[in-house]
N, C-alpha and C positions, 0 to 999 in steps of 0.2 A: 222340762225334765229330760226329754229324750236328747236334746242338744247337750245338756250337761253330761249325760252318760256317754254320748258319742265323743265329746271332747276329752273326757277322762280316759276312755278306752284308747283313743288316738294317742294321748300323752303316754300311757303305759306302753303302747306299741313302739313309740319313738324311743323311750328309755331302754326297753328290752332289745330292740333292734340295734341301736347305736352302741349300747354298752356290750351287747353280745358280740358284735363284730370286733369292737375294741378289745374285749377280753380274750377272744379267740386268737386274734393276731398277736396280742401281747404274750399269751401263754406259749405259743409256738416259737415266737421270737426269743423269749427269755430262757426257755428251757432247752428243748432239743437243738434248736438252731444255734443259739449262743454257745452252748457247750461244744457242739460240733466244730464251729469255726475256731474256737480257742484251742481245741484239741489238735486240729489240723495245722493252724498257723501260729500257735503259741500265744502267750498273753500279750506280747507287745504288738505284733502285726495283727493278730486276730482281734485284740482289743481295739486297735485303731479302726479296723474294718467295722466292727460291731458298734463302736461309738458313732461313726459316721452314719451307718444305717439307722441307728437309734435316733440320731438328730433329724434325719430326713423323714422317717416314719412319724415321729412325734410331732414334728413341725407340720406335716401334712394333716394329721388328725386335728391339731390345734387350729390350723387355718380353716378347715372345713367346719369344725365346731363353731368357730367364731363367725364365719360367713353365714351359716344357716341360722344362727341365733336361736337354736333349739338346745335346751339343756338336757341332752340325752344321757349325760352322766348323772343327772339327778343331784346336782350340787345343793339344791335346796333341801334334799333329803339328808345330806351330810349334816346340816345344822340340827335337824331333828335327831339324828343319831348321836351327835355330840351331847345333846340334852337328855335323851331317853335311852341311850345304848346300854348303860349299866343295868337298867331294869329288864331289858330284853335278855341279857346274859344271865341274870339272876333266875329267870324262869327256866332257862336251859339247864342251869346248875342244880335246879330242884328236881330234875328228872332222875332216872335210874343211875346206878353206879357206872354201868357200861357207857351210857351217854356222857356222863361227867368225865370219864377217862378219855373217851374219844375226842371230846370237845375241849379238853383242858388247854392244850397248846394254842389252838385257834382263839379261844376265849381270852387267853392271856395277851396274845398279840393284839386282838381287838381292843382290850382295855388299855394297852400301851398306846395304840394309835389315838384312841379317844382322849387319853390324858395329854398326849403331845399336841393335839389340835386345840385343846383348851389352854395350853401354855403360851400360845402366841405364834406369830408367823415364822419366826426364826427356827423354833423347834419343829413346827409343822413342815417347814421346808426340808429339813434333813430327814425326818421320818418318812414323809411322802416320797422324797427322792429315792429312798431305799426300798420302801414297801410298795410303791406304785411306780410311776415313771415321770419324766419331765413334763409331759402333756398334762397329766392329772395335777402335778404340783403347781404348775403355772395357772391352770384353770381355778384351782382351789384358792390360790393367793390373789386372784382377781376378784374374789368375793362376789361372783355372779354377774360381773360386767361383760357385756358383749360389744363394748366400744372398740375402736381401733386399738390394736396392740401397740403399746408405747415402749420406749427404750427400756424403761425399768423392767417391764414384763419380759422383754427379750433377754435382758441380763439374768433375770430369775430363771428363765427357761434354759439358757446356755449353761448357767451355773449348775442347774439341776441335771443337765446332760452329763456334765463332768462327774458330779457326785454319784449319780445313779450308775453310770457305767464303771466308775472306779469300784464301787461295791460289787457289781455283777462280774467284773473281771476277777477280782480277788475270790469271790464266792465260787465261781465256776472253775477257776484254776485249782482251787482246793478240792473240789469235787473230782475233777479229772485226775489229780495227783493221788488222791485216796483210792480211786478206782484202779489206776495203774499199779499202785502198790499191791493191792489185793490180787490183781490179775497176775502180776509177776510171782507173787507168793503161791498162787494156786497152780500155775503151770510149771514152776521150776524152782 
């Protein structure tokens, strides 16, 4: 019994540690850093810089993830979420009006992602490339495999780099331009 508890606690620590590091790096990369580089260098040169950095960082995460053979992303959990996710959000939606209002957009995105994962690999590829990153997309489409990364998986990864960064370049350029418009309107 103690061995089971130790193993379970160790597994939870691995998932929290690995996913925590990944999420922290991803948030800083996707938000302040990506926007800053695009604002300074423009969508073409800045986009090329960020796409290259994204490729390197995602490939590093992917290689470490595959080499350690530890599912610190909890991809097994994703299968459970695909099956039980709607029930989880139903409980959230049964809360107070304030909770429902605050949770409305995240719940809708969550439902969309679950729907897309159930539709098959092609739809999951595009949705994960936009809402996550190439590393997550490739790991998900490997369906839990830790074998050597094959050519097909590298193609998936590289295609996801292009789709993901195309989305982030357009999204962040729009944010920058909206900010600049309001900034100019406010100061002059």
